N, C-alpha and C positions, 0 to 999 in steps of 0.2 A: 773788513767790518761790512760793507753790506750783506754779505752772505749768508755771515754770522747770523747777523741779526733774522734772517729770513727760516733761516734753518730752525731757530729758536721757537720761530712761530706756527712754526708747523709742525713741533714738536709739541706743544701744548695739548690740543685739540688729540691727538694721539696719547698723552700720559692720562687726560680727561679719559677719554672712550676707553684706555686698558683698568682704571680703577673702575670705570661703572661697569662696565663686564667682567671684573675681580667680585663685585658686591651683589649682582647676579647669579648665584650657583644654580646648576641645572637642577632640577627635582633628582631625586633618587629613585631608583627601580626598584623592585624588590619582586627577584627567582623564588619561585615555590614548584616540588616537585611532590608526584604520588608516590615513590617511592624511598622512602626514608635511608638511607646511607645506614643509620644504627639499627636494623633488623637484622640481628646476627644470625636469624633463624635461616636465612637465604643462601646464606652460604653453606648449608650446611651440607655433603656430598649426600648424591642419590645411594639408596640401596643398591647393589647390582647382586647379579644372579650369578651363577656355577661362572658362566665365560667372561662375567666383568662385567657386561653390561645391564642396565636397568631393568627388570621384567618386562617394561612397557615404554615407550614415549610417547611427547605431544609433536604437533607442528599447530604452534599459535601463528595463524598470517597477520597481517598489517593488519591494523585499527579501523574503520573509516568512523569517520564522524559528521556531523551537519557540517555545509560550505560556512553557517556562520561562522561558527564556534574552530573552526581552525585557520585558525592563528595565532600568533605568541600571547595579545593582550587578552587580560580578561576579557571577558564577555556576560554581563551582568543583567539579569531583569531588574524594570525597574516598575514593570507591571505585561500585564500580559501582552500587550502589542507592542512594546520598544523597550531597550535593551541599549546599555551604554556600553564603551572599549574603554580601557582603563590601560591607558598610556605607560604607567608606572610600574602596576600592577602584570604578571608577566609568569607563564611555562617558563619553565627550566629549557621545555621542547615541545615541539607541537603537542596538542593537548592528546592527537591518537595516538601519539609513538608515547605518551606519559603511561596512559592508558596499559597499552599494553604494552610496555614492562614492567608496570605493576601487574597487571595478569599474571604476566609469565612469572615472575618470582614467587605471589601467590602458588600458583596451578603445580610448578616443580617440586614447592613446597608439601604440598596439601597430596599429592597420590605420590611423592616420595620420585621421582622422576625426572630427565633432564627436556628441552626444549630445543628439536633440531632445527629449528624452522629453516632454513638456506642452509645447512651441511647435511651431509653425507650420513647416512645413519647405517647401521649394519642390519643385512638380509636371517629372518627369523626371529626377527622382534618385532609382537604388536608395534604399531604406531594409527592415535589418533589427531586426528588433523583439526583444527579448534579454529572456527572462524567468527568475527563480534560485527555489527551493526550497532554502531548506537545510531539510535535515530531521534534521541533528544540529549544532551545533556544542558542540563539547567542551571543555573548561579542566582539565587536571589538571595540577598546579604542581609544578616540576622532572620533568616527567613527558614533553607533549605536547602540541600545539595538533590539536585535530580538526574538520574542515568537509567533511561530508558533503549534498552538492548534489544535483539534478535540475535542468536547463536545457535550455533548448533557445532556439533562433533561427530565426524565421520574416521569410521574401522577403514583405515586402508589394506585390512586384508581382505574381508568380509564385505563393502561398503556398505554395510548398516550406516544410517542417518539418525542422527536425531537433530528437528530443528527450534525452540524453544528462545520466550519469551521471557524478562524479568524488565521489573520497573522498582527501582528502588529508590525510594526516599528517603531522604537522613535531615532530619533537624538540625540546622547550627545557629550558634549566637552570632553575639556584633567580632566584624573585623574580619580581615580575610584570610587569616592562621587559619578559623574557624573552618569557613569555605571549604580551601582545600583539603580541610582535615574532614568533611562530613561527603566531600567526593571518593578521600580517601575510605572509609568507611562503604560507601557504597559498593566501589569496586573490590571491597576482601565478597560484600557479597555477596554480588557475580559472579565473581572463582568459586565462590563454594558452590552455587547454582551449575557450573559448567563441572567442576571437578567432579560433584555429584551425576551428570551427565555422563562425563567419563566411566565412571563407576559401574553406570550403568549397563555401559554397552560393551567390557570388561566382563560382564557378570552373563551375558549374552553371546559370551565371544564363538564365533565357529555354531553360534545355535540356529543362524537366521530369523529369529522372533524381533515383533515391532517391542521398541522399547519406548519409554512417557517420560515423559518430561519432569523432572526431580520435583520434591516442592520444594519453592524457593524459602531461604531459611529465614 
């Protein structure tokens, strides 16, 4: 009898604690990506030449981002000298990976080619190596999304290289979805500039002439 009484006394606080924990649900996390899954144009195969290979290829290296934003959580600006790290608002993958994936999809679509980074590629097909260093990746809620990037395109055949800078500033409305959409537009504009650089090098293929950075879209 004494054993049962003590067991009941020990059980009551445990039940109360369980009920309290059940009433304190954890905050829901939201995950965002810069690569929309419904963009059917990204799945369109590249046009091939007579030997079955695209006319040219790209190699898009991993994208560097500033250390302060190289994390899964959103880092948003509150003023020029202060930021907030939002635990419940997160990128689906690290920001550098998100930017690289979005750029790769954009560039392969715009240039009608394949991104062969990390993969073997056929001899005799021109390859253009693309490097991107994001120097600023700023998120200002209900204001703007900013990407400031230095990028380069190198022809692996002629070793001709173009190095340029693009500063993309997109206005955004309220909410984190709008902020992500602003960054997506900035990445799209960056991809258009880089595609213009690749085309400029393609036009000078084998000529060894200097090339100029394309005009920003």
